[in-house]
Backbone bond lengths (Angstrom), bond angles and torsions (degrees), N, CA, C in turn:
res aa  C-N    CA-C-N  psi(-1)  N-CA   C-N-CA  omega(-1)  CA-C   N-CA-C  phi
1 X - - - 1.563 - - 1.434 108.18 -
2 X 1.290 113.22 131.05 1.513 120.57 -178.69 1.522 106.95 -103.88
3 X 1.298 117.70 127.89 1.514 122.07 -177.70 1.536 103.71 -107.36
4 X 1.355 117.42 124.74 1.395 124.27 175.31 1.548 111.95 -122.08
5 X 1.316 118.57 145.09 1.446 122.64 -176.98 1.523 109.36 -132.08
6 X 1.315 115.73 131.70 1.473 120.47 170.33 1.412 111.23 -111.63
7 X 1.362 119.37 136.52 1.446 119.78 174.94 1.596 111.54 -127.04
8 X 1.261 114.29 131.27 1.574 120.16 170.42 1.535 96.43 -108.54
9 X 1.415 113.97 121.98 1.344 121.28 177.74 1.516 115.66 -137.41
10 X 1.304 118.16 152.05 1.413 125.80 160.10 1.443 110.80 -138.14
11 X 1.377 123.40 -172.11 1.470 124.94 -175.58 1.547 109.80 -64.00
12 X 1.304 122.80 -23.25 1.476 117.91 -172.46 1.544 110.32 -102.91
13 X 1.262 125.34 -22.37 1.436 126.19 -175.68 1.478 113.78 -158.76
14 X 1.388 116.05 161.06 1.456 120.65 179.50 1.650 105.71 -136.96
15 X 1.184 113.88 145.74 1.464 119.90 173.07 1.498 105.60 -121.76
16 X 1.382 116.45 123.21 1.435 124.03 -178.60 1.429 110.30 -112.52
17 X 1.359 118.00 136.70 1.467 119.28 172.13 1.580 105.01 -129.12
18 X 1.240 115.41 127.38 1.429 127.44 -179.12 1.461 109.04 -105.13
19 X 1.339 116.64 129.37 1.475 126.79 -179.39 1.447 105.89 -120.45
20 X 1.447 115.88 137.50 1.415 123.32 179.02 1.571 102.54 -120.81
21 X 1.249 122.79 113.53 1.435 126.80 178.55 1.578 108.17 57.18
22 X 1.334 120.41 34.98 1.501 120.09 173.87 1.539 109.49 91.29
23 X 1.304 118.66 -9.49 1.471 121.45 177.56 1.586 116.03 -102.70
24 X 1.169 119.43 137.37 1.541 117.65 -177.22 1.503 106.12 -66.29
25 X 1.417 112.92 129.18 1.368 123.30 178.76 1.559 108.47 -91.81
26 X 1.358 110.08 -54.26 1.547 114.01 -176.35 1.587 105.71 -161.27
27 X 1.304 114.92 163.79 1.541 125.55 177.34 1.405 106.73 -124.39
28 X 1.337 117.17 142.30 1.439 125.44 170.47 1.504 116.32 -129.82
29 X 1.247 116.07 143.16 1.547 117.79 169.74 1.586 103.85 -120.88
30 X 1.289 108.86 125.53 1.533 118.82 -178.93 1.474 109.50 -116.15
31 X 1.327 121.71 119.43 1.506 123.04 175.91 1.565 106.92 -93.51
32 X 1.287 113.33 143.25 1.399 122.90 170.06 1.559 113.91 -84.14
33 X 1.209 118.72 159.51 1.452 126.93 174.03 1.452 111.03 -91.10
34 X 1.404 116.50 12.59 1.434 118.47 -175.38 1.441 114.84 -66.92
35 X 1.378 115.85 121.29 1.501 124.10 -176.03 1.483 111.15 -106.55
36 X 1.288 117.36 118.64 1.433 122.62 -179.76 1.519 113.26 -92.97
37 X 1.254 114.44 0.20 1.479 119.19 -178.54 1.525 111.25 -81.60
38 X 1.371 118.33 175.44 1.372 121.04 -176.80 1.476 108.45 -87.34
39 X 1.301 119.32 155.54 1.475 126.34 171.27 1.348 108.41 -74.70
40 X 1.339 120.44 132.53 1.489 127.18 173.59 1.561 107.73 -72.54
41 X 1.296 109.33 146.59 1.497 112.68 179.11 1.499 115.47 141.12
42 X 1.244 119.39 -167.75 1.393 121.16 -173.63 1.566 109.73 98.45
43 X 1.339 114.39 164.21 1.470 113.69 176.56 1.554 104.88 -152.62
44 X 1.293 108.57 161.97 1.480 118.39 179.16 1.469 110.37 -100.66
45 X 1.287 121.18 152.48 1.470 126.25 -178.19 1.481 107.52 -69.77
46 X 1.320 114.11 170.94 1.449 118.90 175.81 1.620 113.55 -80.26
47 X 1.248 118.01 -18.00 1.326 118.91 -179.57 1.588 111.16 -79.33
48 X 1.289 121.60 143.45 1.432 120.97 178.31 1.530 111.37 -62.19
49 X 1.273 116.39 135.42 1.524 125.39 177.09 1.618 108.98 61.90
50 X 1.307 115.83 27.31 1.447 118.53 -179.95 1.421 107.87 -82.33
51 X 1.497 110.23 175.58 1.512 115.51 179.88 1.558 113.94 -61.57
52 X 1.294 110.41 154.25 1.518 114.19 171.55 1.419 112.63 -110.51
53 X 1.396 119.41 135.26 1.408 122.40 -178.90 1.466 107.32 -86.77
54 X 1.292 114.43 128.62 1.512 118.87 178.25 1.486 109.71 -99.98
55 X 1.325 110.78 163.92 1.542 116.46 -179.11 1.536 107.88 -63.65
56 X 1.190 123.21 139.54 1.524 119.08 179.80 1.449 112.60 -77.42
57 X 1.404 111.56 152.38 1.472 117.67 -178.14 1.491 111.99 -66.39
58 X 1.300 118.70 -32.15 1.490 122.07 176.64 1.595 110.30 -60.07
59 X 1.189 121.94 -37.98 1.376 123.46 179.16 1.525 111.23 -66.65
60 X 1.284 113.19 -44.22 1.572 117.73 173.40 1.520 113.18 -58.49
61 X 1.332 116.62 -47.80 1.413 120.63 179.39 1.544 116.72 -65.38
62 X 1.257 112.97 -35.01 1.506 122.24 175.71 1.510 111.54 -68.15
63 X 1.284 120.33 -36.74 1.445 125.92 177.83 1.522 110.17 -71.11
64 X 1.300 119.11 -43.72 1.452 122.72 176.11 1.520 111.69 -62.00
65 X 1.367 116.44 -38.72 1.442 121.83 -176.99 1.606 109.42 -68.50
66 X 1.312 116.93 -35.46 1.458 122.54 175.88 1.554 110.27 -70.68
67 X 1.243 116.20 -40.46 1.532 120.25 -175.58 1.593 105.22 -70.77
68 X 1.223 124.75 -42.67 1.456 127.37 173.20 1.512 114.01 -60.25
69 X 1.426 112.44 -38.02 1.431 116.40 -178.89 1.530 112.84 -64.84
70 X 1.472 116.43 -43.95 1.385 120.60 178.61 1.575 111.75 -69.84
71 X 1.316 119.43 -31.38 1.466 121.08 174.53 1.559 111.55 -67.21
72 X 1.326 118.25 -40.46 1.475 116.87 176.92 1.547 112.36 -72.56
73 X 1.339 116.64 -24.01 1.527 117.37 174.20 1.459 109.96 -69.32
74 X 1.331 115.36 -35.41 1.520 116.21 -179.77 1.493 110.61 -70.94
75 X 1.375 118.38 -33.99 1.471 119.99 -178.92 1.466 108.72 -72.94
76 X 1.370 116.71 -38.38 1.457 118.21 -173.17 1.611 106.73 -68.67
77 X 1.296 117.57 -31.64 1.502 119.51 177.30 1.539 108.27 -63.56
78 X 1.268 118.54 -37.41 1.485 125.07 -177.99 1.589 117.36 -67.00
79 X 1.298 110.71 -26.22 1.493 122.00 -167.90 1.494 116.60 -112.42
80 X 1.325 115.77 -6.58 1.460 120.21 -175.27 1.531 115.54 -60.72
81 X 1.312 119.61 -29.79 1.413 120.57 -174.92 1.529 114.99 -90.50
82 X 1.347 115.01 6.25 1.521 125.11 -176.57 1.514 105.89 -86.99
83 X 1.418 115.79 138.78 1.435 126.39 175.63 1.549 106.70 -75.09
84 X 1.364 116.22 -46.87 1.478 114.24 177.14 1.601 108.18 -129.46
85 X 1.237 113.82 156.31 1.470 122.72 -171.72 1.564 105.97 -136.61
86 X 1.282 112.33 130.53 1.549 119.72 178.12 1.469 106.07 -120.07
87 X 1.340 119.23 118.30 1.507 126.30 -175.29 1.499 109.67 -118.05
88 X 1.377 115.96 126.84 1.401 120.43 179.33 1.521 112.69 -150.95
89 X 1.291 117.99 160.41 1.481 118.12 -174.44 1.482 110.51 160.04
90 X 1.342 119.51 173.54 1.448 118.35 -174.77 1.531 115.69 -93.74
91 X 1.290 118.39 -2.55 1.482 116.12 -170.09 1.687 108.11 -119.22
92 X 1.269 113.93 -175.11 1.346 122.07 -175.26 1.612 108.08 -89.93
93 X 1.292 119.90 9.54 1.306 126.41 178.67 1.467 110.42 -67.56
94 X 1.319 118.75 -26.65 1.448 122.19 175.09 1.567 117.49 -59.92
95 X 1.313 106.65 -33.79 1.502 112.01 -179.22 1.585 110.12 -80.06
96 X 1.377 118.05 -28.38 1.457 123.41 173.33 1.449 109.51 -67.52
97 X 1.369 120.34 -34.45 1.440 124.02 -177.12 1.584 105.07 -74.59
98 X 1.350 114.34 -42.01 1.394 116.03 -178.98 1.523 117.22 -62.89
99 X 1.359 117.11 -32.61 1.410 124.72 176.91 1.617 105.72 -68.96
100 X 1.295 115.54 -40.90 1.531 115.70 -171.93 1.550 104.51 -71.29
101 X 1.379 120.36 -32.63 1.518 119.12 179.40 1.641 109.69 -74.90
C-alpha cells in the first residue's frame, strides 16, 4: 500500500489530500494561528504630548516566526507516514515546510 499526500498551503491555511493506492483516503483543512495584525502595546511618556513608544519590529517578527514554526510542526506530524509528498501553493510557506521536513 502506497500512501501519497498532496498539500496546498500558504501562511494562513493548508489543504491536505491523502491518497492510499491512488484512491482518496481522506481530506484535511488545517488553519494556522498566523496573525498578521499588530501587537498591542507601547506606552506614552509622562510628559504631556511626549513621544509614544511603539512595539518594536523585532517582537513582531519573532512572534510571526514562532507562529509559523508551530504551524509547520503540525503539518509535519500529519505527513510523516507518507511515502511521497506533493507541495504546492502561492507563497513561500512551501520553503518553510521543506526546511522543517
